[in-house]
Structures are given as structure tokens and as C-alpha cells.
C-alpha positions in Angstrom: 32.6 154.1 -68.2 32.2 153.6 -71.9 32.8 149.9 -71.4 30.2 149.8 -68.6 27.6 151.8 -70.6 28.2 150.4 -74.1 27.3 152.3 -77.2 24.0 154.2 -77.3 22.3 157.3 -76.0 23.7 157.1 -72.5 27.3 157.2 -73.6 26.6 159.8 -76.3 24.9 162.0 -73.8 27.8 161.9 -71.3 30.3 162.5 -74.1 28.4 165.6 -75.1 28.2 166.9 -71.5 31.8 166.2 -70.7 33.1 167.8 -73.9 31.2 171.0 -72.9 32.8 170.8 -69.4 36.3 170.4 -71.0 35.8 173.4 -73.3 34.7 175.6 -70.4 37.6 174.4 -68.2 40.2 175.0 -71.0 38.8 178.5 -71.7 39.0 179.4 -68.0 42.7 178.1 -67.8 43.6 180.2 -70.9 42.1 183.3 -69.4 43.9 182.7 -66.1 47.3 182.3 -67.9 46.7 185.4 -70.0 45.8 187.6 -67.0 47.7 190.4 -65.4 47.4 188.7 -62.1 49.3 185.6 -63.4 52.1 187.8 -64.9 52.5 189.7 -61.5 52.7 186.3 -59.7 55.5 185.0 -61.9 57.5 188.2 -61.6 57.1 188.2 -57.8 58.1 184.6 -57.6 61.2 185.3 -59.7 62.2 188.2 -57.5 61.7 186.1 -54.4 63.8 183.2 -55.6 66.7 185.6 -56.4 66.8 187.0 -52.9 68.9 185.1 -50.2 66.3 185.9 -47.6 63.9 183.2 -48.8 65.7 180.8 -46.4 65.1 183.0 -43.4 61.8 181.3 -42.5 63.5 177.9 -42.0 64.0 176.8 -38.4 67.4 176.1 -36.9 67.6 172.3 -37.8 66.1 173.0 -41.2 68.8 175.6 -41.9 71.5 173.3 -40.7 70.2 170.6 -43.1 70.2 173.0 -46.0 73.8 174.0 -45.3 75.1 170.4 -45.8 76.5 169.0 -49.0 73.8 168.2 -51.6 74.0 164.4 -51.2 73.7 164.6 -47.4 70.8 167.0 -47.7 69.2 164.7 -50.2 69.4 161.7 -47.9 67.8 163.6 -45.1 64.9 164.9 -47.2 64.4 161.6 -49.0 64.2 159.8 -45.7 61.8 162.4 -44.3 59.4 162.3 -47.2 59.6 158.5 -47.5 58.7 158.1 -43.8 55.7 160.3 -44.4 54.6 158.3 -47.4 54.9 155.1 -45.6 53.1 156.4 -42.5 50.2 157.9 -44.5 50.0 154.9 -46.8 49.9 152.1 -44.3 47.4 149.5 -45.5 46.2 151.7 -48.4 43.6 149.2 -49.5 41.6 150.0 -46.3 41.9 153.8 -46.5 39.1 156.2 -47.4 39.1 158.5 -50.5 40.5 161.5 -48.6 43.4 159.5 -47.1 44.3 158.1 -50.5 44.2 161.6 -52.0 46.7 162.8 -49.4 48.9 159.8 -50.1 48.9 160.6 -53.8 50.1 164.1 -53.1 52.9 162.9 -50.8 54.0 160.3 -53.4 54.1 163.0 -56.1 56.3 165.3 -53.9 58.6 162.4 -53.2 58.8 161.5 -56.9 59.7 165.1 -57.8 62.4 165.2 -55.2 63.9 161.9 -56.5 63.9 163.2 -60.1 65.7 166.3 -59.0 68.4 164.3 -57.1 69.1 161.6 -59.8 72.6 162.9 -60.5 73.6 162.4 -56.8 72.8 158.7 -56.6 72.9 155.5 -58.6 70.7 156.4 -61.6 69.5 152.8 -62.2 68.4 152.5 -58.5 66.6 155.8 -58.6 64.8 155.0 -61.9 63.6 151.7 -60.4 62.1 153.4 -57.4 60.6 156.1 -59.5 58.8 153.4 -61.5 57.3 151.9 -58.4 56.1 155.3 -57.2 54.7 156.1 -60.6 52.6 152.9 -60.6 51.3 153.8 -57.1 50.5 157.3 -58.2 48.7 156.1 -61.3 46.5 153.7 -59.3 45.7 156.4 -56.7 44.9 158.8 -59.6 42.4 156.2 -61.0 40.8 155.9 -57.6 40.5 159.6 -57.3 39.0 159.9 -60.8 36.3 157.5 -59.8 35.3 159.8 -57.0 35.4 162.9 -59.2 33.5 161.1 -61.9 30.6 160.5 -59.6 30.3 164.3 -59.0 30.7 165.0 -62.7 28.0 162.5 -63.6 25.4 164.5 -61.6 26.4 167.7 -63.3 26.3 166.1 -66.8 22.9 164.5 -66.3 21.4 167.8 -65.2 22.2 169.4 -68.6 20.9 166.6 -70.9 17.3 165.4 -71.1 18.1 162.7 -73.7 19.0 160.0 -71.1 17.3 158.2 -68.2 19.2 159.6 -65.3 18.2 157.1 -62.7 19.1 154.1 -64.9 22.5 155.7 -65.6 23.2 156.4 -62.0 22.5 152.8 -61.0 24.6 151.4 -63.8 27.4 153.8 -62.8 27.2 152.8 -59.1 27.6 149.1 -60.0 30.6 149.9 -62.3 32.1 152.1 -59.7 31.9 149.5 -56.9 33.5 146.8 -59.1 36.2 149.1 -60.4 37.1 150.5 -57.0 37.4 147.0 -55.5 39.7 145.9 -58.3 41.9 149.0 -58.0 42.2 148.7 -54.2 43.3 145.0 -54.6 46.0 146.0 -57.1 47.0 149.0 -55.0 47.7 146.7 -52.0 49.9 144.4 -54.1 51.8 147.4 -55.6 52.3 148.9 -52.2 53.8 145.7 -50.8 56.2 145.6 -53.8 57.2 149.2 -53.1 57.8 148.5 -49.4 60.0 145.5 -50.2 62.2 147.6 -52.4 63.9 149.4 -49.5 65.8 152.6 -50.2 68.7 153.5 -52.5 70.3 156.3 -50.5 
């Protein structure tokens, strides 16, 4: 957005507004982490993990999968999550913002699982796939940031009278359209490269 707006009162006004938002958000996060509620949550989670009954809610097939050797379980779960990513992400360049947000979450979960299972498979193959998923996740994050920025822009402009709000919104809309089109084109190319890579398990 700085590139789109250039130097001047518009960019300076947004910088001031977004720095205020960042400070408020950071303060809220610090209060939450220092709260009694957060400490109770971490203690409850620790106790729950140490109990064997946390597996009791799993269905029959799920329990059977969990009782297999780690590599076999990993193959099942990687296959399941990969199938979901590929189903949700079919033709990502044509998907709306909500569908792309869900795809990003599913890719993140798949990445975390792969990182956990690296010792069970060929490390080089896993790293290569993680790189492809990371690039997809970054692009999807950029697309999501554009959607969020539009909401933040309205909040920022409402707190600063030193800028022509209508002019800034129009300029942002033009920048957003061009940026979104470019990202979706690159996303489609990166998605095809990911699909061609196959699987390593």
C-alpha cells in the first residue's frame, strides 16, 4: 500500500492509525497471556493430555488407525489431509475469499503434520513438499491480508481527519484489484506445481 500511495499525508496518516491499532492489539494479547483464565487453561490442557481417556472420543476406525505403527498412521493421516486440501483447493484462482481462507487453514494443518512426521519419511522429499505448501500458504495469506486491509482501512480513516478519505479509498480499490489479480494468477501456477509433485509417502 505504501507503494500505491507514495510518500505524503495519506501514507503517514495510515501509518499513525495502524501503529495505534498494533499497540492496542499487543496490549490486549499481553493481558490475555497474564490472566488467571489463561493459566487455568494451560493447566487443564496439561492434565487432559496426561490422561489416557483423551482417546475415548475417537470412533472405531479412528481408534484402529491410532493403534497402528507411527509410519502407517502417518500415511493414513497425510493421505486424508492431502485429499481435503486438494478437494477444497480445486481451481483456487476462481475461489472466493472465504474458500481461500479455509484452504489456507487446511494447508497449515497439513504442513504441521508433515513437520511432525519428518523422522518417519525421506527428509529431502518431505522438505521439498513443505516448501511447496509454504509458498501456497504465503500467497493465500497475502490474499487474506488484502481482504483484512480493506476493513482496517475504514477503521483507520475514521480516526484521522488529516487525509481525504474518499480519494484514499478509490486509490486503495484500484491497488487491491490489481494486486488480487496478480496474486491469483501466481496462486494458480503454484497450485499446479504442487499437484504435479505427487506424494512422498
